Backbone bond lengths (Angstrom), bond angles and torsions (degrees), N, CA, C in turn:
res aa  C-N    CA-C-N  psi(-1)  N-CA   C-N-CA  omega(-1)  CA-C   N-CA-C  phi
1 M - - - 1.430 - - 1.572 107.33 -
2 M 1.279 120.67 -51.60 1.467 125.87 -176.93 1.514 108.65 -58.48
3 I 1.292 120.07 -38.49 1.479 124.50 177.81 1.488 109.50 -65.04
4 L 1.313 114.18 -48.58 1.550 115.76 178.03 1.463 113.67 -58.40
5 K 1.355 115.58 -41.23 1.476 118.22 -178.35 1.524 108.80 -65.71
6 R 1.359 120.72 -41.93 1.389 119.82 176.68 1.565 114.31 -65.22
7 L 1.398 114.31 -35.00 1.466 112.74 177.11 1.556 114.03 -65.83
8 F 1.283 117.86 -35.26 1.457 122.00 -175.03 1.486 114.42 -94.76
9 Q 1.285 116.34 -12.53 1.552 118.85 178.27 1.584 107.34 -76.06
10 R 1.383 105.82 129.64 1.482 112.49 176.60 1.562 110.76 -83.12
11 H 1.243 117.63 135.96 1.441 125.09 175.69 1.513 104.67 -80.31
12 Q 1.331 116.54 126.47 1.397 122.24 173.61 1.504 114.50 -91.10
13 P 1.285 121.98 129.80 1.449 122.06 -179.29 1.465 111.16 -65.38
14 P 1.325 121.69 151.41 1.494 123.58 -177.63 1.557 115.36 -54.37
15 E 1.358 114.74 -33.03 1.434 115.50 178.73 1.501 113.20 -68.67
16 R 1.317 115.61 -30.78 1.457 121.99 176.36 1.632 112.65 -67.13
17 R 1.398 111.46 -43.60 1.453 117.06 -179.84 1.503 109.95 -66.15
18 V 1.305 116.83 -40.62 1.482 122.62 176.95 1.560 112.13 -60.76
19 Y 1.302 111.91 -45.56 1.409 120.27 -180.00 1.596 112.53 -62.17
20 E 1.245 112.71 -42.25 1.441 118.08 176.95 1.460 114.40 -64.81
21 A 1.378 115.24 -33.30 1.440 118.19 173.20 1.530 112.27 -72.56
22 I 1.315 116.85 -28.46 1.488 120.13 175.99 1.509 105.59 -66.48
23 V 1.300 117.60 -50.61 1.481 122.39 -176.33 1.508 110.81 -59.85
24 A 1.345 119.16 -41.10 1.409 122.00 -179.48 1.545 110.58 -66.38
25 A 1.328 116.01 -37.88 1.524 117.82 176.64 1.468 108.80 -67.98
26 A 1.269 119.66 -44.77 1.497 124.61 179.58 1.504 113.92 -59.17
27 R 1.360 118.13 -22.64 1.397 119.93 -179.42 1.583 111.41 -98.35
28 H 1.227 117.76 5.63 1.427 119.68 -178.89 1.598 108.83 -60.64
29 P 1.354 115.59 128.74 1.475 121.21 -176.38 1.545 113.24 -54.44
30 A 1.272 121.26 -33.67 1.452 122.10 -176.04 1.497 110.79 -62.31
31 L 1.278 119.11 -27.38 1.472 118.49 -179.00 1.558 110.70 -70.73
32 Y 1.249 115.56 -27.34 1.476 120.79 -176.44 1.572 110.08 -96.43
33 T 1.258 119.10 -20.54 1.414 120.67 -177.54 1.574 107.06 -102.90
34 G 1.275 116.84 -64.97 1.560 118.85 -177.18 1.443 114.45 -76.73
35 M 1.321 119.96 -15.85 1.577 119.76 179.67 1.450 107.59 -116.91
36 A 1.268 125.42 7.68 1.492 131.50 170.31 1.500 111.26 58.98
37 V 1.256 122.36 28.63 1.462 121.34 174.52 1.538 104.96 -72.67
38 A 1.371 114.73 136.36 1.449 118.35 179.43 1.543 111.28 -67.63
39 D 1.394 115.52 130.45 1.393 121.57 179.65 1.525 109.15 -86.10
40 T 1.317 111.94 71.38 1.440 122.25 179.63 1.541 107.24 -134.21
41 V 1.313 112.76 174.55 1.487 119.08 179.10 1.573 108.35 -57.20
42 D 1.312 118.32 -44.82 1.411 123.18 -176.61 1.533 108.90 -69.62
43 G 1.363 120.55 -38.34 1.421 122.09 177.70 1.544 114.19 -65.92
44 R 1.329 113.35 -40.19 1.487 118.82 176.34 1.441 112.48 -65.94
45 Y 1.369 115.46 -42.59 1.493 119.11 175.01 1.516 112.37 -59.68
46 D 1.363 118.80 -40.00 1.385 120.30 174.21 1.504 115.69 -61.75
47 M 1.331 120.02 -34.58 1.396 125.42 179.24 1.546 108.91 -70.99
48 I 1.298 114.82 -46.90 1.483 121.39 177.69 1.519 108.83 -56.49
49 S 1.279 116.56 -45.65 1.499 123.65 176.71 1.507 111.17 -59.42
50 L 1.235 114.75 -46.63 1.410 120.03 -177.97 1.501 116.39 -60.41
51 H 1.360 112.09 -47.37 1.476 122.50 176.55 1.510 110.56 -66.68
52 A 1.304 119.71 -38.99 1.495 123.79 176.47 1.532 109.28 -65.13
53 F 1.249 117.89 -39.97 1.417 121.87 175.12 1.530 111.48 -57.57
54 L 1.304 113.89 -48.96 1.465 117.70 -176.41 1.490 111.08 -62.27
55 V 1.344 120.36 -36.05 1.419 120.90 174.37 1.568 111.07 -69.50
56 L 1.251 116.61 -45.57 1.437 118.55 179.00 1.564 114.48 -61.34
57 D 1.346 111.65 -36.54 1.494 119.44 175.69 1.552 110.06 -62.61
58 R 1.323 113.62 -43.37 1.466 118.95 -179.05 1.510 112.73 -62.56
59 L 1.332 114.86 -32.67 1.461 120.35 -177.58 1.538 112.95 -97.91
60 K 1.346 115.75 11.61 1.449 117.54 -178.47 1.511 108.05 -61.03
61 G 1.328 115.61 136.04 1.433 120.32 178.83 1.512 113.39 81.06
62 T 1.251 117.87 -0.85 1.531 121.06 175.94 1.531 110.12 -142.57
63 E 1.261 113.58 164.35 1.485 121.19 176.53 1.617 113.71 45.09
64 P 1.275 114.70 55.86 1.502 118.42 -176.72 1.506 109.46 -63.76
65 A 1.279 122.35 -42.01 1.466 121.51 -178.86 1.568 112.48 -65.44
66 F 1.341 116.16 -35.39 1.503 116.81 176.48 1.514 107.87 -72.91
67 R 1.313 120.34 -39.99 1.523 117.10 -178.10 1.571 107.40 -60.98
68 Q 1.258 117.78 -42.42 1.527 119.68 178.37 1.543 109.85 -62.07
69 A 1.262 118.18 -45.28 1.484 122.63 -179.07 1.538 109.08 -61.94
70 L 1.351 116.25 -38.17 1.481 117.92 177.97 1.506 110.67 -64.03
71 V 1.352 113.60 -49.82 1.456 114.64 177.40 1.501 115.29 -58.05
72 D 1.339 115.35 -38.37 1.533 115.94 179.06 1.550 106.96 -70.59
73 E 1.298 122.63 -35.24 1.489 123.32 175.40 1.553 108.77 -57.98
74 F 1.319 116.62 -47.43 1.429 124.24 179.22 1.585 110.08 -51.99
75 F 1.221 114.59 -54.26 1.519 120.27 -177.70 1.521 114.36 -70.11
76 R 1.304 115.79 -29.53 1.508 123.05 174.71 1.519 106.19 -61.36
77 D 1.405 114.66 -46.26 1.432 122.09 -176.70 1.580 108.55 -67.65
78 M 1.343 116.25 -40.07 1.506 116.40 179.43 1.552 109.13 -64.00
79 D 1.344 115.43 -38.29 1.498 120.73 -179.48 1.572 106.13 -60.40
80 R 1.338 113.31 -53.79 1.460 120.02 -179.64 1.576 111.68 -51.85
81 S 1.322 113.79 -50.43 1.470 121.81 -179.77 1.546 111.50 -57.27
82 L 1.268 118.68 -47.81 1.383 122.83 -179.34 1.556 112.37 -60.10
83 R 1.321 113.80 -44.98 1.464 119.02 175.00 1.465 112.64 -60.09
84 E 1.303 119.99 -39.84 1.407 124.12 179.53 1.623 111.81 -68.49
85 M 1.312 112.13 -26.98 1.461 116.02 176.68 1.535 110.97 -86.28
86 G 1.285 117.08 4.72 1.498 121.73 173.97 1.446 117.19 89.94
87 V 1.354 118.44 11.62 1.499 119.59 178.51 1.551 104.53 -71.16
88 S 1.336 110.67 137.85 1.519 120.08 177.44 1.516 111.05 -59.70
89 D 1.305 118.24 163.02 1.429 126.36 174.74 1.563 109.75 -57.34
90 V 1.309 116.71 -46.56 1.408 122.59 -179.35 1.550 111.28 -64.54
91 G 1.295 116.80 -42.67 1.428 123.86 -179.46 1.544 112.63 -70.69
92 V 1.326 119.21 -27.74 1.380 121.29 -176.44 1.538 111.27 -66.40
93 G 1.267 120.87 -44.73 1.459 125.86 177.75 1.486 110.09 -56.54
94 K 1.285 118.37 -48.70 1.439 122.48 179.43 1.473 115.36 -61.32
95 K 1.382 114.76 -41.03 1.448 119.75 -177.02 1.528 107.21 -75.47
96 V 1.282 118.66 -41.06 1.545 118.23 177.82 1.565 110.90 -61.72
97 R 1.305 116.45 -37.56 1.514 118.06 176.58 1.525 108.11 -60.80
98 K 1.346 118.38 -49.50 1.468 122.95 -178.85 1.549 108.04 -57.78
99 M 1.328 118.01 -45.65 1.443 122.18 177.00 1.507 112.85 -56.54
100 A 1.333 114.97 -43.74 1.429 118.76 178.72 1.526 110.10 -62.27
101 E 1.361 118.56 -43.12 1.457 122.13 -179.25 1.537 109.22 -60.01
102 V 1.351 119.12 -42.72 1.400 127.05 -179.81 1.564 109.09 -64.20
103 F 1.330 113.20 -48.44 1.449 118.66 178.56 1.557 110.26 -57.51
104 Y 1.251 116.70 -57.32 1.486 118.28 -174.60 1.549 109.31 -63.65
105 G 1.367 117.74 -29.32 1.482 117.05 174.81 1.526 114.83 -68.63
106 R 1.351 113.87 -33.95 1.497 117.72 172.90 1.423 113.57 -69.55
107 V 1.380 117.78 -41.81 1.455 122.06 177.94 1.584 111.19 -54.34
108 T 1.408 109.69 -49.42 1.401 116.25 178.92 1.511 113.59 -60.70
109 A 1.266 118.81 -45.14 1.452 125.63 179.72 1.499 112.12 -63.04
110 Y 1.336 119.97 -47.32 1.417 122.79 178.73 1.504 110.67 -68.81
111 D 1.305 120.24 -36.13 1.442 120.71 -179.77 1.562 107.04 -64.05
112 R 1.306 113.11 -51.21 1.511 118.46 -178.35 1.586 111.51 -58.70
113 A 1.281 114.53 -44.14 1.454 120.36 -178.95 1.549 111.78 -63.90
114 L 1.347 118.72 -38.45 1.471 121.30 177.57 1.487 108.34 -63.41
115 E 1.305 120.17 -36.82 1.512 122.53 176.79 1.433 111.95 -68.43
116 E 1.343 119.77 -34.59 1.452 121.47 -174.87 1.543 115.04 -89.07
117 G 1.318 116.20 -25.10 1.481 118.91 178.54 1.477 116.47 131.76
118 R 1.321 113.25 173.02 1.475 120.84 -173.05 1.555 111.84 -62.50
119 E 1.297 113.84 -39.63 1.531 115.90 -178.24 1.556 110.52 -63.32
120 Q 1.305 114.45 -37.48 1.476 116.94 -179.97 1.564 109.09 -74.41
121 L 1.321 117.84 -29.88 1.483 117.19 177.62 1.513 109.79 -71.09
122 E 1.316 117.50 -37.14 1.435 121.61 177.15 1.621 109.25 -64.38
123 A 1.281 116.34 -37.16 1.442 119.75 179.42 1.514 110.61 -68.96
124 A 1.403 117.75 -40.79 1.438 122.02 177.08 1.428 112.97 -61.46
125 I 1.399 116.14 -41.60 1.452 122.08 178.97 1.478 111.41 -65.42
126 N 1.395 118.05 -37.97 1.448 120.25 178.76 1.520 112.24 -65.97
127 R 1.339 115.43 -39.56 1.520 119.18 176.75 1.450 110.91 -65.28
128 N 1.306 115.88 -44.41 1.515 117.81 -169.50 1.524 113.93 -84.94
129 V 1.341 115.92 -42.22 1.452 121.82 -171.53 1.551 112.64 -89.54
130 F 1.352 113.70 -35.35 1.414 123.27 -172.06 1.559 105.85 -123.65
131 P 1.348 123.61 53.73 1.450 119.06 -173.83 1.569 115.58 -72.91
132 D 1.376 116.74 -27.74 1.403 119.61 -177.04 1.595 111.81 -86.61
133 S 1.223 115.11 -29.87 1.536 119.04 178.14 1.537 107.08 -143.58
134 P 1.413 114.63 90.00 1.509 115.52 178.66 1.538 106.95 -57.18
135 N 1.452 107.05 144.23 1.410 118.52 -179.89 1.564 108.06 -136.44
136 A 1.336 114.97 97.28 1.413 122.61 -177.21 1.530 114.20 -53.82
137 V 1.382 114.79 -43.45 1.497 122.59 -174.95 1.516 106.06 -67.00
138 A 1.320 116.98 -48.87 1.518 118.47 -179.81 1.493 112.85 -64.51
139 A 1.361 115.50 -40.10 1.480 117.60 177.18 1.401 112.33 -63.47
140 S 1.305 120.32 -35.15 1.521 122.40 177.78 1.513 111.15 -69.78
141 R 1.318 117.86 -39.29 1.497 123.01 177.10 1.542 108.29 -61.89
142 L 1.319 113.29 -46.96 1.467 120.14 -176.79 1.571 110.09 -65.05
143 A 1.316 116.11 -41.54 1.497 118.63 178.17 1.557 108.08 -65.23
144 T 1.367 122.35 -36.44 1.390 120.43 175.46 1.497 111.48 -63.10
145 Y 1.357 115.20 -41.64 1.413 119.30 -179.71 1.523 110.48 -62.52
146 M 1.247 114.48 -46.01 1.515 119.83 179.53 1.536 113.06 -58.37
147 L 1.325 116.89 -44.07 1.488 121.36 -178.76 1.480 107.96 -69.99
148 D 1.342 120.27 -38.56 1.459 122.76 176.78 1.532 113.05 -60.21
149 Q 1.380 108.67 -46.91 1.548 113.90 178.93 1.506 110.08 -65.26
150 R 1.356 118.09 -39.23 1.375 119.27 179.64 1.531 113.69 -60.76
151 N 1.330 115.33 -40.89 1.547 117.65 175.85 1.450 110.33 -70.15
152 H 1.314 120.24 -32.25 1.449 123.44 179.39 1.588 107.43 -64.61
153 L 1.359 112.09 -46.88 1.548 115.13 -174.06 1.577 107.52 -70.31
154 A 1.357 116.66 -25.58 1.475 117.20 -177.83 1.476 113.12 -67.18
155 A 1.421 117.89 -20.90 1.371 124.74 176.35 1.516 115.82 -79.97
156 Q 1.355 114.36 -10.94 1.419 117.58 -175.77 1.571 109.11 -98.46
157 P 1.294 119.07 132.35 1.444 124.58 -173.79 1.546 108.95 -62.37
158 A 1.398 117.35 135.12 1.443 119.90 -179.60 1.489 112.68 -57.49
159 A 1.360 117.72 -36.89 1.413 122.69 -174.15 1.603 106.97 -65.43
160 A 1.360 115.87 -40.22 1.453 119.28 176.97 1.543 113.47 -61.56
161 L 1.317 114.34 -43.58 1.477 118.84 179.26 1.494 109.34 -63.66
162 A 1.396 118.05 -44.06 1.457 121.28 177.12 1.548 112.36 -64.77
163 G 1.333 114.82 -21.29 1.444 119.73 175.35 1.560 116.32 -85.28
164 G 1.338 110.90 0.67 1.480 113.84 176.47 1.483 114.20 102.16
165 M 1.332 120.35 -0.13 1.427 125.32 -177.59 1.463 111.13 -99.08
166 L 1.281 119.51 102.84 1.510 125.09 -178.70 1.507 106.50 -134.75
167 Q 1.350 109.59 139.33 1.491 117.70 177.73 1.557 108.49 -138.97
168 F 1.291 116.42 123.20 1.387 122.49 176.38 1.564 107.85 -91.63
169 K 1.331 118.97 157.31 1.475 121.82 167.62 1.489 114.97 -79.41
170 E 1.280 116.73 149.28 1.528 117.23 171.21 1.465 109.03 -68.62
171 P 1.370 117.33 136.97 1.397 120.42 179.76 1.526 110.84 -64.30
172 I 1.315 117.78 142.24 1.439 127.02 179.17 1.487 105.77 -111.78
173 L 1.304 113.15 124.31 1.602 113.17 178.75 1.477 107.41 -111.77
């Protein structure tokens, strides 16, 4: 039985395992209840982007092949998700391109904000996560969460992350 299980079990590459951990963290209910993120397609995309940014930020300057593989995995999943939602083949390419622009815009904004300070991080979160109705309290909570996760990820070896071993902290409200 064990031999058969090993024969038919698919080995997931490290970038897939890390991406799945990112998605799991992005789906934590506390983000949508205690931090007021909209539980919508856009809100979930924002949380996946935020968590992906945190991992990419942790690996900045190291593991370039893994970082690229992780981004590629992210957009493969976005492509898959759009197709499951019924977007046509022609529309998928356009939507994925737009999603990539949004993602890289957020990465740039969060990266810059982390260099400039907490106030700028809260402003970036407000612009990106709460664009239609800014929410200073929720942005502050989400900034605290991001900084806490960033510190938690800093303690994890880059090689372990690139090997597919990633663990986020439980959100504290």
